[in-house]
ZANU-183665 format. One record per atom (N, C-alpha, C, CB): x, y, z. Coordinates in steps of 0.05 Angstrom, whole numbers, padded with zeros to 5 digits, always signed. Glycine has a CB too. Example, Ala and Ser with C-alpha at 12.3 -4.5 7.8 and 13.67 -1.06 7.14 Angstrom:
<sites>
+00264-00114+00156;+00246-00090+00156;+00264-00066+00156;+00226-00089+00181;+00257-00045+00142;+00273-00021+00143;+00258+00001+00157;+00282-00012+00114;
</sites>
This chain:
<sites>
+00828-01014-01455;+00855-01023-01461;+00866-01043-01441;+00874-01000-01463;+00858-01040-01415;+00869-01057-01395;+00860-01086-01398;+00862-01047-01367;+00840-01091-01414;+00829-01118-01418;+00842-01133-01442;+00799-01118-01421;+00859-01119-01457;+00872-01132-01479;+00889-01157-01471;+00890-01113-01494;+00900-01155-01446;+00916-01177-01436;+00899-01201-01426;+00934-01167-01414;+00873-01196-01425;+00855-01217-01414;+00832-01222-01433;+00843-01207-01386;+00838-01238-01454;+00818-01243-01474;+00795-01260-01462;+00830-01258-01498;+00771-01256-01474;+00747-01271-01467;+00736-01266-01440;+00753-01300-01470;+00745-01243-01427;+00733-01236-01401;+00705-01224-01407;+00750-01215-01386;+00684-01237-01397;+00657-01227-01401;+00647-01212-01377;+00639-01250-01408;+00660-01215-01354;+00651-01201-01330;+00672-01199-01309;+00627-01215-01319;+00671-01178-01294;+00687-01174-01270;+00668-01174-01247;+00705-01147-01271;+00672-01193-01228;+00652-01197-01207;+00663-01188-01180;+00643-01226-01206;+00645-01180-01163;+00651-01173-01135;+00625-01173-01120;+00666-01146-01133;+00628-01177-01094;+00604-01174-01076;+00606-01148-01061;+00603-01198-01056;+00583-01137-01055;+00581-01113-01039;+00560-01117-01018;+00574-01088-01057;+00563-01102-00996;+00545-01104-00973;+00533-01077-00967;+00560-01116-00949;+00510-01078-00954;+00497-01054-00945;+00482-01060-00919;+00479-01042-00966;+00478-01039-00903;+00465-01043-00877;+00435-01049-00879;+00469-01018-00860;+00426-01065-00861;+00397-01070-00857;+00390-01065-00828;+00389-01099-00866;+00365-01062-00823;+00356-01060-00796;+00362-01086-00782;+00326-01053-00794;+00367-01085-00756;+00373-01109-00741;+00347-01126-00739;+00384-01103-00713;+00347-01150-00749;+00323-01167-00748;+00316-01174-00719;+00327-01193-00764;+00291-01178-00714;+00282-01184-00686;+00287-01213-00679;+00253-01177-00683;+00287-01231-00699;+00292-01259-00693;+00322-01264-00691;+00279-01277-00716;+00329-01279-00670;+00357-01285-00665;+00371-01299-00688;+00360-01301-00639;+00357-01319-00700;+00368-01334-00722;+00373-01316-00746;+00350-01357-00730;+00354-01298-00751;+00358-01279-00774;+00381-01260-00768;+00332-01263-00779;+00384-01252-00743;+00407-01235-00735;+00433-01249-00741;+00405-01227-00706;+00434-01274-00734;+00459-01289-00738;+00465-01293-00768;+00457-01317-00725;+00444-01297-00784;+00448-01301-00813;+00455-01276-00828;+00423-01314-00824;+00447-01253-00818;+00453-01228-00832;+00476-01213-00820;+00428-01211-00832;+00487-01223-00798;+00509-01208-00785;+00535-01212-00801;+00513-01217-00756;+00547-01190-00809;+00572-01191-00824;+00595-01184-00805;+00572-01171-00848;+00614-01203-00801;+00637-01197-00784;+00655-01176-00798;+00652-01223-00778;+00654-01176-00824;+00670-01156-00839;+00661-01128-00834;+00669-01162-00870;+00634-01124-00833;+00623-01097-00828;+00615-01092-00799;+00599-01093-00846;+00615-01113-00783;+00607-01112-00755;+00579-01101-00751;+00627-01094-00739;+00561-01109-00769;+00532-01103-00767;+00516-01121-00785;+00527-01073-00774;+00490-01119-00783;+00473-01136-00800;+00472-01123-00827;+00444-01138-00787;+00476-01140-00848;+00477-01130-00875;+00464-01149-00895;+00506-01126-00883;+00458-01137-00919;+00451-01153-00942;+00476-01155-00958;+00427-01140-00959;+00477-01174-00976;+00501-01177-00993;+00491-01185-01021;+00520-01199-00982;+00503-01173-01042;+00496-01178-01070;+00522-01182-01086;+00480-01154-01081;+00519-01199-01107;+00540-01203-01126;+00534-01185-01150;+00542-01234-01135;+00555-01171-01158;+00552-01152-01181;+00573-01159-01202;+00554-01123-01172;+00565-01159-01227;+00584-01164-01249;+00582-01141-01268;+00578-01191-01263;+00605-01132-01278;+00605-01112-01300;+00620-01123-01323;+00618-01085-01290;+00614-01113-01347;+00628-01121-01371;+00654-01105-01373;+00610-01116-01396;+00673-01114-01389;+00697-01098-01393;+00691-01069-01402;+00715-01111-01412;+00668-01065-01415;+00661-01038-01423;+00650-01021-01401;+00641-01040-01445;+00645-01033-01377;+00635-01018-01354;+00606-01019-01349;+00643-00990-01358;+00591-01035-01365;+00562-01037-01361;+00556-01058-01339;+00548-01045-01387;+00539-01051-01321;+00530-01071-01301;+00514-01092-01316;+00513-01058-01278;+00523-01117-01314;+00511-01139-01330;+00496-01159-01312;+00532-01153-01346;+00501-01158-01286;+00487-01178-01268;+00487-01166-01240;+00501-01205-01269;+00464-01168-01227;+00461-01162-01199;+00445-01184-01187;+00447-01133-01194;+00456-01198-01167;+00442-01220-01154;+00420-01209-01136;+00462-01238-01139;+00403-01228-01127;+00384-01221-01106;+00401-01216-01080;+00362-01243-01101;+00388-01206-01060;+00402-01201-01034;+00405-01227-01018;+00387-01180-01018;+00427-01229-01006;+00433-01251-00987;+00440-01238-00960;+00457-01270-00997;+00439-01254-00939;+00448-01244-00913;+00478-01240-00913;+00440-01264-00891;+00487-01221-00897;+00515-01214-00896;+00534-01236-00889;+00519-01192-00877;+00523-01258-00877;+00540-01280-00870;+00546-01299-00894;+00526-01297-00848;+00531-01296-00915;+00535-01314-00939;+00562-01309-00951;+00513-01309-00960;+00576-01331-00959;+00602-01328-00972;+00600-01320-01001;+00618-01355-00969;+00621-01308-01011;+00622-01301-01040;+00618-01326-01057;+00648-01287-01047;+00629-01348-01050;+00627-01373-01065;+00598-01382-01065;+00645-01395-01053;+00585-01382-01042;+00557-01391-01041;+00539-01373-01059;+00547-01391-01012;+00543-01347-01057;+00527-01329-01073;+00532-01334-01103;+00534-01299-01066;+00557-01338-01110;+00563-01343-01138;+00550-01369-01147;+00594-01345-01142;+00551-01390-01131;+00539-01416-01138;+00509-01414-01141;+00545-01436-01116;+00495-01398-01125;+00466-01399-01124;+00452-01375-01138;+00457-01400-01096;+00468-01355-01146;+00456-01331-01156;+00445-01333-01185;+00475-01309-01155;+00456-01353-01200;+00448-01356-01228;+00468-01344-01247;+00421-01344-01232;+00489-01331-01237;+00508-01320-01256;+00522-01341-01272;+00529-01303-01240;+00526-01364-01261;+00541-01385-01275;+00524-01396-01299;+00547-01409-01257;+00498-01391-01299;+00481-01399-01322;+00487-01382-01347;+00452-01396-01314;+00501-01360-01343;+00507-01342-01365;+00535-01346-01376;+00503-01313-01356;+00550-01365-01365;+00577-01370-01373;+00577-01392-01394;+00595-01378-01349;+00590-01387-01416;+00593-01407-01438;+00622-01417-01439;+00585-01395-01465;+00626-01438-01453;+00653-01450-01456;+00672-01428-01468;+00652-01474-01475;+00694-01424-01455;+00714-01405-01464;+00711-01377-01452;+00712-01402-01493;+00689-01371-01439;+00685-01346-01425;+00702-01345-01400;+00655-01341-01418;+00712-01322-01393;+00728-01318-01369;+00715-01297-01351;+00757-01310-01375;+00718-01302-01325;+00710-01282-01305;+00734-01272-01290;+00689-01294-01285;+00734-01247-01282;+00755-01236-01266;+00744-01229-01238;+00767-01210-01280;+00761-01234-01218;+00752-01228-01190;+00776-01223-01173;+00735-01252-01179;+00771-01217-01147;+00794-01214-01129;+00801-01242-01117;+00787-01194-01107;+00821-01243-01100;+00831-01268-01090;+00810-01282-01072;+00856-01263-01073;+00791-01267-01061;+00771-01279-01043;+00752-01298-01057;+00756-01257-01030;+00750-01297-01083;+00731-01314-01097;+00744-01341-01103;+00721-01300-01123;+00737-01361-01088;+00747-01387-01091;+00728-01403-01108;+00752-01401-01063;+00727-01396-01134;+00707-01409-01152;+00719-01420-01177;+00686-01388-01159;+00745-01424-01178;+00758-01434-01202;+00746-01461-01211;+00788-01438-01197;+00740-01478-01192;+00729-01505-01198;+00701-01503-01211;+00728-01522-01174;+00686-01483-01203;+00659-01479-01215;+00661-01471-01244;+00643-01458-01199;+00682-01455-01251;+00685-01446-01278;+00698-01467-01296;+00702-01421-01278;+00717-01482-01285;+00730-01503-01301;+00710-01523-01311;+00752-01518-01284;+00690-01530-01294;+00669-01549-01303;+00653-01538-01326;+00651-01556-01280;+00653-01512-01331;+00639-01499-01353;+00658-01493-01376;+00625-01473-01343;+00683-01501-01374;+00702-01495-01395;+00712-01467-01395;+00690-01502-01423;+00710-01455-01371;+00718-01426-01368;+00741-01424-01348;+00694-01410-01359;+00749-01399-01344;+00772-01395-01326;+00767-01370-01309;+00798-01391-01343;+00778-01371-01285;+00777-01348-01266;+00804-01334-01267;+00770-01358-01237;+00803-01308-01272;+00827-01292-01272;+00828-01276-01246;+00828-01273-01297;+00848-01283-01230;+00852-01269-01204;+00882-01263-01201;+00842-01287-01180;+00889-01245-01183;+00917-01239-01178;+00931-01265-01168;+00921-01216-01158;+00957-01268-01172;+00971-01291-01162;+00972-01291-01131;+00999-01293-01173;+00975-01315-01120;+00978-01319-01091;+01008-01321-01085;+00963-01344-01081;+01015-01312-01061;+01043-01314-01053;+01052-01343-01047;+01048-01297-01028;+01033-01359-01038;+01038-01388-01032;+01061-01391-01013;+01042-01404-01057;+01081-01407-01020;+01104-01412-01003;+01127-01394-01008;+01113-01441-01006;+01124-01375-01026;+01145-01357-01033;+01148-01335-01012;+01141-01344-01060;+01171-01324-01010;+01175-01301-00991;+01165-01275-01004;+01205-01298-00984;+01169-01273-01030;+01158-01249-01044;+01152-01257-01073;+01179-01226-01043;+01137-01239-01086;+01129-01244-01114;+01152-01240-01133;+01106-01225-01121;+01151-01256-01154;+01170-01252-01176;+01162-01226-01192;+01172-01277-01195;+01179-01217-01209;+01172-01194-01226;+01147-01199-01242;+01195-01186-01244;+01146-01224-01253;+01123-01232-01269;+01097-01231-01253;+01127-01260-01281;+01098-01242-01228;+01074-01241-01211;+01066-01213-01203;+01080-01258-01185;+01086-01195-01199;+01080-01167-01192;+01066-01154-01216;+01107-01152-01185;+01076-01159-01240;+01064-01147-01264;+01036-01158-01267;+01081-01154-01289;+01031-01184-01263;+01005-01196-01266;+00986-01184-01245;+01007-01227-01263;+00995-01181-01221;+00978-01169-01200;+00970-01140-01208;+00993-01168-01173;+00989-01125-01218;+00983-01098-01227;+00963-01097-01250;+01009-01084-01235;+00967-01115-01269;+00949-01116-01292;+00920-01124-01284;+00960-01137-01313;+00918-01143-01266;+00891-01151-01257;+00879-01128-01241;+00893-01177-01239;+00894-01115-01224;+00883-01093-01208;+00874-01070-01226;+00905-01083-01189;+00888-01064-01247;+00880-01043-01265;+00854-01049-01279;+00902-01038-01286;+00849-01074-01284;+00823-01082-01297;+00801-01084-01276;+00826-01109-01312;+00807-01096-01252;+00787-01100-01232;+00777-01074-01219;+00799-01117-01210;+00792-01053-01220;+00784-01028-01208;+00757-01018-01219;+00805-01007-01212;+00751-01027-01244;+00727-01018-01257;+00702-01029-01242;+00726-01027-01286;+00703-01053-01232;+00679-01063-01217;+00677-01048-01190;+00682-01094-01212;+00699-01041-01178;+00699-01026-01153;+00686-00998-01158;+00727-01022-01141;+00693-00986-01181;+00682-00960-01188;+00652-00962-01194;+00696-00948-01212;+00643-00983-01207;+00615-00987-01213;+00599-00990-01187;+00610-01012-01231;+00610-01006-01168;+00597-01009-01142;+00596-00983-01127;+00611-01031-01125;+00617-00967-01129;+00618-00941-01116;+00596-00923-01128;+00646-00928-01119;+00593-00923-01154;+00572-00907-01167;+00544-00916-01158;+00574-00908-01198;+00540-00942-01156;+00514-00952-01146;+00509-00941-01118;+00514-00983-01146;+00529-00941-01102;+00525-00931-01074;+00524-00900-01074;+00548-00940-01056;+00541-00886-01090;+00541-00857-01090;+00514-00846-01100;+00563-00847-01108;+00502-00859-01120;+00477-00850-01130;+00453-00861-01114;+00474-00858-01159;+00460-00873-01091;+00440-00883-01072;+00420-00903-01084;+00425-00860-01060;+00430-00918-01103;+00413-00939-01115;+00409-00961-01094;+00426-00951-01141;+00430-00967-01078;+00428-00987-01057;+00438-00974-01031;+00444-01012-01064;+00426-00952-01022;+00437-00938-00999;+00417-00939-00975;+00444-00910-01006;+00428-00934-00952;+00412-00932-00928;+00406-00960-00916;+00387-00917-00933;+00396-00960-00892;+00388-00985-00879;+00361-00993-00891;+00385-00982-00848;+00360-01017-00901;+00336-01027-00915;+00318-01039-00894;+00344-01048-00936;+00292-01029-00893;+00274-01041-00874;+00266-01070-00883;+00248-01024-00871;+00262-01087-00864;+00257-01115-00871;+00229-01122-00862;+00278-01134-00858;+00213-01133-00880;+00186-01142-00873;+00189-01171-00862;+00166-01141-00897;+00168-01181-00849;+00169-01208-00838;+00172-01228-00861;+00144-01213-00822;+00159-01223-00884;+00161-01242-00906;+00190-01242-00917;+00141-01234-00929;+00202-01219-00920;+00230-01217-00929;+00248-01233-00910;+00239-01188-00931;+00243-01230-00884;+00259-01243-00864;+00257-01273-00866;+00250-01234-00836;+00233-01283-00870;+00229-01312-00873;+00242-01322-00899;+00199-01319-00874;+00240-01307-00921;+00253-01315-00946;+00283-01316-00942;+00246-01295-00968;+00295-01295-00929;+00323-01294-00924;+00333-01317-00906;+00331-01267-00912;+00318-01323-00886;+00325-01345-00868;+00326-01371-00883;+00306-01346-00843;+00306-01375-00900;+00305-01400-00916;+00329-01401-00934;+00279-01401-00932;+00335-01380-00948;+00358-01379-00967;+00384-01384-00952;+00359-01352-00982;+00387-01371-00929;+00413-01373-00915;+00415-01401-00902;+00414-01351-00893;+00393-01412-00891;+00394-01438-00879;+00402-01459-00900;+00367-01445-00867;+00394-01455-00925;+00401-01474-00946;+00431-01472-00951;+00386-01468-00972;+00443-01449-00946;+00472-01446-00950;+00488-01461-00929;+00479-01416-00950;+00477-01465-00907;+00492-01478-00884;+00488-01507-00884;+00484-01467-00858;
</sites>
């Protein structure tokens, strides 16, 4: 029901992070270090449908990768058609990527230069939050059921692949 106000939403996206072992190479440590988590992490983009089904999980990126970079390179945009909408939190600065596909990003309003939100903006923020909570719950289930839990050991090949991917981002 919470998606009735947001027609054509095909996915609610968010990124999640998980711990990895500290890489031995200094460059790999820098690329995987997440200032948000204060440790070395992997990061994945996850999308769910309005019905709650996980519809997309990206490959792992280093914790330093931005949400925008992951969205651009993960392949999720290949699944967006003209008129499709994605929902995300304010941290996803990807509106321009969707406009070029004839789509729209639905996010809560920004305060900008205002001192406080109007009633309309408060209602919109609440409506988006009620719909977005479903992706947070899906990510929580993925973690609760230990689908992506624990520190992931890294092989030398994985490390080289991650360094290449992350270096391309910079």
